[in-house]
N, CA, C and O atoms as a GROMACS GRO file, in nm:
protein
  364
    1MET      N    1   0.084  -0.118   0.000
    1MET     CA    2   0.000   0.000   0.000
    1MET      C    3   0.089   0.124   0.000
    1MET      O    4   0.185   0.131   0.076
    2SER      N    5   0.058   0.218  -0.083
    2SER     CA    6   0.136   0.341  -0.094
    2SER      C    7   0.056   0.457  -0.037
    2SER      O    8  -0.064   0.470  -0.062
    3PHE      N    9   0.123   0.542   0.041
    3PHE     CA   10   0.056   0.658   0.099
    3PHE      C   11   0.036   0.767  -0.006
    3PHE      O   12  -0.068   0.833  -0.008
    4ALA      N   13   0.133   0.785  -0.092
    4ALA     CA   14   0.123   0.885  -0.197
    4ALA      C   15   0.157   0.817  -0.329
    4ALA      O   16   0.271   0.776  -0.350
    5PRO      N   17   0.061   0.805  -0.418
    5PRO     CA   18   0.088   0.739  -0.545
    5PRO      C   19   0.199   0.811  -0.621
    5PRO      O   20   0.196   0.933  -0.635
    6GLY      N   21   0.294   0.736  -0.670
    6GLY     CA   22   0.404   0.794  -0.745
    6GLY      C   23   0.516   0.846  -0.658
    6GLY      O   24   0.613   0.902  -0.710
    7CYS      N   25   0.506   0.830  -0.528
    7CYS     CA   26   0.608   0.879  -0.436
    7CYS      C   27   0.702   0.762  -0.405
    7CYS      O   28   0.668   0.671  -0.329
    8LEU      N   29   0.820   0.767  -0.466
    8LEU     CA   30   0.915   0.658  -0.449
    8LEU      C   31   1.050   0.711  -0.405
    8LEU      O   32   1.080   0.829  -0.421
    9GLY      N   33   1.131   0.623  -0.351
    9GLY     CA   34   1.269   0.655  -0.321
    9GLY      C   35   1.288   0.768  -0.223
    9GLY      O   36   1.233   0.767  -0.113
   10ALA      N   37   1.365   0.867  -0.266
   10ALA     CA   38   1.401   0.979  -0.179
   10ALA      C   39   1.278   1.061  -0.138
   10ALA      O   40   1.272   1.110  -0.026
   11ASP      N   41   1.180   1.075  -0.228
   11ASP     CA   42   1.060   1.150  -0.193
   11ASP      C   43   0.982   1.082  -0.080
   11ASP      O   44   0.933   1.148   0.011
   12ALA      N   45   0.973   0.950  -0.088
   12ALA     CA   46   0.903   0.875   0.016
   12ALA      C   47   0.977   0.886   0.149
   12ALA      O   48   0.916   0.905   0.254
   13TYR      N   49   1.109   0.873   0.144
   13TYR     CA   50   1.189   0.885   0.266
   13TYR      C   51   1.176   1.024   0.326
   13TYR      O   52   1.161   1.038   0.447
   14LEU      N   53   1.181   1.125   0.243
   14LEU     CA   54   1.170   1.263   0.291
   14LEU      C   55   1.034   1.289   0.354
   14LEU      O   56   1.026   1.359   0.455
   15SER      N   57   0.929   1.236   0.296
   15SER     CA   58   0.796   1.258   0.352
   15SER      C   59   0.782   1.190   0.488
   15SER      O   60   0.721   1.246   0.579
   16VAL      N   61   0.837   1.071   0.503
   16VAL     CA   62   0.832   1.003   0.632
   16VAL      C   63   0.921   1.075   0.734
   16VAL      O   64   0.883   1.088   0.851
   17ALA      N   65   1.038   1.122   0.691
   17ALA     CA   66   1.127   1.194   0.782
   17ALA      C   67   1.061   1.322   0.830
   17ALA      O   68   1.071   1.355   0.949
   18LEU      N   69   0.994   1.395   0.743
   18LEU     CA   70   0.924   1.517   0.784
   18LEU      C   71   0.808   1.487   0.878
   18LEU      O   72   0.780   1.564   0.969
   19LEU      N   73   0.741   1.375   0.857
   19LEU     CA   74   0.634   1.335   0.947
   19LEU      C   75   0.690   1.307   1.086
   19LEU      O   76   0.631   1.348   1.186
   20ILE      N   77   0.802   1.237   1.094
   20ILE     CA   78   0.863   1.207   1.223
   20ILE      C   79   0.909   1.336   1.290
   20ILE      O   80   0.894   1.351   1.412
   21MET      N   81   0.965   1.430   1.213
   21MET     CA   82   1.008   1.557   1.271
   21MET      C   83   0.889   1.638   1.321
   21MET      O   84   0.899   1.705   1.424
   22ALA      N   85   0.777   1.633   1.250
   22ALA     CA   86   0.658   1.705   1.294
   22ALA      C   87   0.606   1.649   1.426
   22ALA      O   88   0.562   1.724   1.513
   23VAL      N   89   0.612   1.517   1.441
   23VAL     CA   90   0.571   1.456   1.567
   23VAL      C   91   0.666   1.497   1.679
   23VAL      O   92   0.622   1.526   1.791
   24ALA      N   93   0.796   1.500   1.651
   24ALA     CA   94   0.894   1.540   1.752
   24ALA      C   95   0.873   1.686   1.794
   24ALA      O   96   0.884   1.718   1.913
   25VAL      N   97   0.844   1.773   1.700
   25VAL     CA   98   0.820   1.914   1.732
   25VAL      C   99   0.691   1.928   1.815
   25VAL      O  100   0.685   2.012   1.905
   26SER      N  101   0.590   1.848   1.785
   26SER     CA  102   0.467   1.854   1.865
   26SER      C  103   0.491   1.802   2.006
   26SER      O  104   0.427   1.848   2.100
   27PHE      N  105   0.583   1.707   2.023
   27PHE     CA  106   0.619   1.661   2.157
   27PHE      C  107   0.682   1.773   2.238
   27PHE      O  108   0.662   1.780   2.359
   28VAL      N  109   0.758   1.859   2.174
   28VAL     CA  110   0.818   1.974   2.243
   28VAL      C  111   0.707   2.063   2.300
   28VAL      O  112   0.714   2.105   2.415
   29ALA      N  113   0.606   2.090   2.220
   29ALA     CA  114   0.496   2.175   2.266
   29ALA      C  115   0.417   2.110   2.378
   29ALA      O  116   0.381   2.176   2.476
   30VAL      N  117   0.390   1.982   2.365
   30VAL     CA  118   0.312   1.912   2.467
   30VAL      C  119   0.391   1.903   2.598
   30VAL      O  120   0.334   1.919   2.706
   31THR      N  121   0.520   1.878   2.589
   31THR     CA  122   0.603   1.870   2.708
   31THR      C  123   0.609   2.004   2.779
   31THR      O  124   0.604   2.009   2.902
   32GLN      N  125   0.621   2.111   2.705
   32GLN     CA  126   0.626   2.244   2.766
   32GLN      C  127   0.493   2.277   2.834
   32GLN      O  128   0.492   2.333   2.943
   33ALA      N  129   0.383   2.244   2.770
   33ALA     CA  130   0.252   2.270   2.831
   33ALA      C  131   0.234   2.185   2.956
   33ALA      O  132   0.180   2.233   3.056
   34GLY      N  133   0.277   2.060   2.951
   34GLY     CA  134   0.267   1.974   3.068
   34GLY      C  135   0.354   2.022   3.183
   34GLY      O  136   0.313   2.014   3.299
   35ALA      N  137   0.473   2.072   3.153
   35ALA     CA  138   0.561   2.125   3.258
   35ALA      C  139   0.499   2.248   3.322
   35ALA      O  140   0.507   2.265   3.444
   36THR      N  141   0.439   2.333   3.242
   36THR     CA  142   0.374   2.454   3.296
   36THR      C  143   0.260   2.414   3.390
   36THR      O  144   0.244   2.472   3.497
   37ARG      N  145   0.182   2.317   3.348
   37ARG     CA  146   0.069   2.270   3.431
   37ARG      C  147   0.119   2.204   3.559
   37ARG      O  148   0.062   2.225   3.666
   38ARG      N  149   0.226   2.125   3.549
   38ARG     CA  150   0.280   2.055   3.665
   38ARG      C  151   0.334   2.155   3.768
   38ARG      O  152   0.312   2.138   3.888
   39ILE      N  153   0.403   2.258   3.721
   39ILE     CA  154   0.458   2.359   3.812
   39ILE      C  155   0.345   2.430   3.887
   39ILE      O  156   0.356   2.458   4.006
   40GLU      N  157   0.236   2.459   3.816
   40GLU     CA  158   0.126   2.531   3.880
   40GLU      C  159   0.048   2.440   3.975
   40GLU      O  160   0.011   2.484   4.084
   41SER      N  161   0.024   2.317   3.937
   41SER     CA  162  -0.058   2.229   4.021
   41SER      C  163   0.017   2.173   4.141
   41SER      O  164  -0.046   2.137   4.240
   42SER      N  165   0.149   2.165   4.136
   42SER     CA  166   0.225   2.110   4.248
   42SER      C  167   0.251   2.212   4.358
   42SER      O  168   0.299   2.175   4.465
   43GLY      N  169   0.221   2.335   4.334
   43GLY     CA  170   0.241   2.438   4.436
   43GLY      C  171   0.375   2.507   4.426
   43GLY      O  172   0.402   2.598   4.504
   44GLN      N  173   0.458   2.469   4.333
   44GLN     CA  174   0.588   2.533   4.318
   44GLN      C  175   0.573   2.678   4.271
   44GLN      O  176   0.657   2.763   4.303
   45LEU      N  177   0.468   2.705   4.198
   45LEU     CA  178   0.446   2.840   4.148
   45LEU      C  179   0.414   2.936   4.263
   45LEU      O  180   0.452   3.053   4.259
   46ASP      N  181   0.344   2.886   4.365
   46ASP     CA  182   0.310   2.972   4.479
   46ASP      C  183   0.435   3.022   4.549
   46ASP      O  184   0.438   3.136   4.595
   47ASN      N  185   0.537   2.938   4.558
   47ASN     CA  186   0.662   2.982   4.620
   47ASN      C  187   0.730   3.090   4.538
   47ASN      O  188   0.797   3.178   4.592
   48PHE      N  189   0.714   3.084   4.407
   48PHE     CA  190   0.774   3.184   4.319
   48PHE      C  191   0.695   3.314   4.320
   48PHE      O  192   0.753   3.423   4.306
   49LEU      N  193   0.563   3.304   4.335
   49LEU     CA  194   0.477   3.422   4.324
   49LEU      C  195   0.465   3.500   4.455
   49LEU      O  196   0.389   3.597   4.460
   50VAL      N  197   0.536   3.462   4.560
   50VAL     CA  198   0.534   3.545   4.682
   50VAL      C  199   0.609   3.674   4.659
   50VAL      O  200   0.589   3.772   4.732
   51ARG      N  201   0.694   3.676   4.559
   51ARG     CA  202   0.761   3.800   4.520
   51ARG      C  203   0.663   3.884   4.438
   51ARG      O  204   0.558   3.834   4.397
   52PRO      N  205   0.696   4.010   4.415
   52PRO     CA  206   0.606   4.092   4.333
   52PRO      C  207   0.617   4.052   4.185
   52PRO      O  208   0.683   4.120   4.106
   53TYR      N  209   0.554   3.945   4.150
   53TYR     CA  210   0.561   3.888   4.015
   53TYR      C  211   0.423   3.835   3.984
   53TYR      O  212   0.372   3.750   4.057
   54SER      N  213   0.362   3.881   3.877
   54SER     CA  214   0.224   3.842   3.850
   54SER      C  215   0.216   3.707   3.780
   54SER      O  216   0.307   3.667   3.707
   55ARG      N  217   0.107   3.641   3.802
   55ARG     CA  218   0.082   3.511   3.738
   55ARG      C  219   0.070   3.528   3.586
   55ARG      O  220   0.112   3.441   3.510
   56THR      N  221   0.012   3.639   3.544
   56THR     CA  222  -0.001   3.665   3.400
   56THR      C  223   0.135   3.680   3.335
   56THR      O  224   0.158   3.628   3.226
   57ARG      N  225   0.225   3.750   3.400
   57ARG     CA  226   0.360   3.766   3.346
   57ARG      C  227   0.432   3.632   3.339
   57ARG      O  228   0.499   3.602   3.240
   58TRP      N  229   0.418   3.551   3.444
   58TRP     CA  230   0.481   3.418   3.445
   58TRP      C  231   0.428   3.331   3.332
   58TRP      O  232   0.504   3.266   3.261
   59LEU      N  233   0.294   3.330   3.316
   59LEU     CA  234   0.234   3.248   3.212
   59LEU      C  235   0.274   3.297   3.073
   59LEU      O  236   0.300   3.216   2.984
   60SER      N  237   0.279   3.429   3.053
   60SER     CA  238   0.318   3.480   2.922
   60SER      C  239   0.464   3.444   2.891
   60SER      O  240   0.497   3.415   2.776
   61GLU      N  241   0.550   3.446   2.993
   61GLU     CA  242   0.689   3.405   2.970
   61GLU      C  243   0.699   3.256   2.938
   61GLU      O  244   0.781   3.215   2.856
   62GLN      N  245   0.616   3.175   3.003
   62GLN     CA  246   0.615   3.031   2.974
   62GLN      C  247   0.566   3.006   2.831
   62GLN      O  248   0.620   2.920   2.761
   63LEU      N  249   0.465   3.081   2.788
   63LEU     CA  250   0.414   3.066   2.652
   63LEU      C  251   0.517   3.111   2.548
   63LEU      O  252   0.533   3.048   2.444
   64LEU      N  253   0.587   3.220   2.578
   64LEU     CA  254   0.692   3.266   2.487
   64LEU      C  255   0.807   3.165   2.480
   64LEU      O  256   0.862   3.140   2.372
   65LEU      N  257   0.842   3.108   2.593
   65LEU     CA  258   0.947   3.006   2.596
   65LEU      C  259   0.906   2.883   2.516
   65LEU      O  260   0.984   2.830   2.438
   66GLY      N  261   0.782   2.838   2.536
   66GLY     CA  262   0.732   2.723   2.462
   66GLY      C  263   0.721   2.751   2.313
   66GLY      O  264   0.758   2.668   2.230
   67GLY      N  265   0.671   2.868   2.279
   67GLY     CA  266   0.661   2.906   2.138
   67GLY      C  267   0.796   2.917   2.072
   67GLY      O  268   0.815   2.875   1.958
   68GLY      N  269   0.891   2.975   2.145
   68GLY     CA  270   1.027   2.984   2.091
   68GLY      C  271   1.090   2.849   2.071
   68GLY      O  272   1.162   2.827   1.974
   69ALA      N  273   1.064   2.756   2.164
   69ALA     CA  274   1.118   2.621   2.150
   69ALA      C  275   1.058   2.549   2.030
   69ALA      O  276   1.129   2.480   1.956
   70VAL      N  277   0.929   2.564   2.010
   70VAL     CA  278   0.863   2.500   1.895
   70VAL      C  279   0.912   2.560   1.764
   70VAL      O  280   0.938   2.487   1.668
   71ILE      N  281   0.924   2.692   1.759
   71ILE     CA  282   0.973   2.757   1.637
   71ILE      C  283   1.117   2.717   1.609
   71ILE      O  284   1.153   2.689   1.495
   72SER      N  285   1.200   2.714   1.712
   72SER     CA  286   1.339   2.673   1.694
   72SER      C  287   1.350   2.529   1.647
   72SER      O  288   1.429   2.499   1.557
   73ALA      N  289   1.272   2.441   1.708
   73ALA     CA  290   1.276   2.300   1.666
   73ALA      C  291   1.226   2.284   1.523
   73ALA      O  292   1.281   2.205   1.447
   74GLY      N  293   1.122   2.357   1.487
   74GLY     CA  294   1.071   2.351   1.350
   74GLY      C  295   1.170   2.404   1.249
   74GLY      O  296   1.189   2.344   1.143
   75LEU      N  297   1.235   2.516   1.282
   75LEU     CA  298   1.337   2.570   1.192
   75LEU      C  299   1.456   2.476   1.179
   75LEU      O  300   1.508   2.457   1.069
   76LEU      N  301   1.499   2.417   1.289
   76LEU     CA  302   1.609   2.322   1.284
   76LEU      C  303   1.572   2.201   1.199
   76LEU      O  304   1.655   2.153   1.121
   77ALA      N  305   1.451   2.151   1.214
   77ALA     CA  306   1.408   2.037   1.134
   77ALA      C  307   1.401   2.074   0.985
   77ALA      O  308   1.446   1.997   0.900
   78GLY      N  309   1.345   2.190   0.955
   78GLY     CA  310   1.336   2.232   0.816
   78GLY      C  311   1.471   2.259   0.752
   78GLY      O  312   1.495   2.218   0.638
   79LEU      N  313   1.559   2.326   0.824
   79LEU     CA  314   1.692   2.355   0.770
   79LEU      C  315   1.775   2.229   0.752
   79LEU      O  316   1.848   2.216   0.654
   80SER      N  317   1.764   2.136   0.848
   80SER     CA  318   1.840   2.012   0.831
   80SER      C  319   1.785   1.928   0.716
   80SER      O  320   1.862   1.862   0.646
   81THR      N  321   1.655   1.931   0.696
   81THR     CA  322   1.597   1.860   0.581
   81THR      C  323   1.642   1.924   0.451
   81THR      O  324   1.678   1.855   0.356
   82TRP      N  325   1.640   2.057   0.446
   82TRP     CA  326   1.686   2.127   0.326
   82TRP      C  327   1.832   2.098   0.298
   82TRP      O  328   1.870   2.074   0.183
   83ALA      N  329   1.915   2.101   0.402
   83ALA     CA  330   2.058   2.076   0.383
   83ALA      C  331   2.082   1.933   0.336
   83ALA      O  332   2.167   1.910   0.250
   84GLY      N  333   2.009   1.838   0.393
   84GLY     CA  334   2.024   1.699   0.350
   84GLY      C  335   1.980   1.678   0.206
   84GLY      O  336   2.045   1.606   0.131
   85ALA      N  337   1.869   1.741   0.168
   85ALA     CA  338   1.820   1.728   0.031
   85ALA      C  339   1.917   1.797  -0.068
   85ALA      O  340   1.940   1.747  -0.177
   86ALA      N  341   1.970   1.911  -0.028
   86ALA     CA  342   2.065   1.982  -0.116
   86ALA      C  343   2.196   1.904  -0.130
   86ALA      O  344   2.260   1.909  -0.236
   87TRP      N  345   2.235   1.835  -0.026
   87TRP     CA  346   2.359   1.757  -0.029
   87TRP      C  347   2.346   1.635  -0.120
   87TRP      O  348   2.441   1.596  -0.189
   88ILE      N  349   2.227   1.574  -0.119
   88ILE     CA  350   2.206   1.453  -0.197
   88ILE      C  351   2.174   1.484  -0.342
   88ILE      O  352   2.217   1.410  -0.432
   89THR      N  353   2.099   1.591  -0.368
   89THR     CA  354   2.056   1.625  -0.503
   89THR      C  355   2.174   1.665  -0.589
   89THR      O  356   2.252   1.752  -0.551
   90PRO      N  357   2.189   1.601  -0.705
   90PRO     CA  358   2.301   1.640  -0.793
   90PRO      C  359   2.278   1.779  -0.853
   90PRO      O  360   2.165   1.819  -0.880
   91THR      N  361   2.387   1.849  -0.873
   91THR     CA  362   2.376   1.984  -0.928
   91THR      C  363   2.378   1.984  -1.078
   91THR      O  364   2.370   2.090  -1.140
   0.00000   0.00000   0.00000
């Protein structure tokens, strides 16, 4: 059974590799969201918020950190795929 008709060889490998990278990048996002939830539910956040630091600011920084990690992982996956394809493709 073929997932994409006419997709053979390097194209098939590249499509599967990109699928695996997309799953890995989504794991980064899920892990970051889970860590944020764990910190808040375990009470560790309360120890941090006794200082003059708002919960909204903390959450926005966590979201920016998670978003930056996902964007960085996506860019790294895309650039490494491009570099690999450029290295293999004859000029």
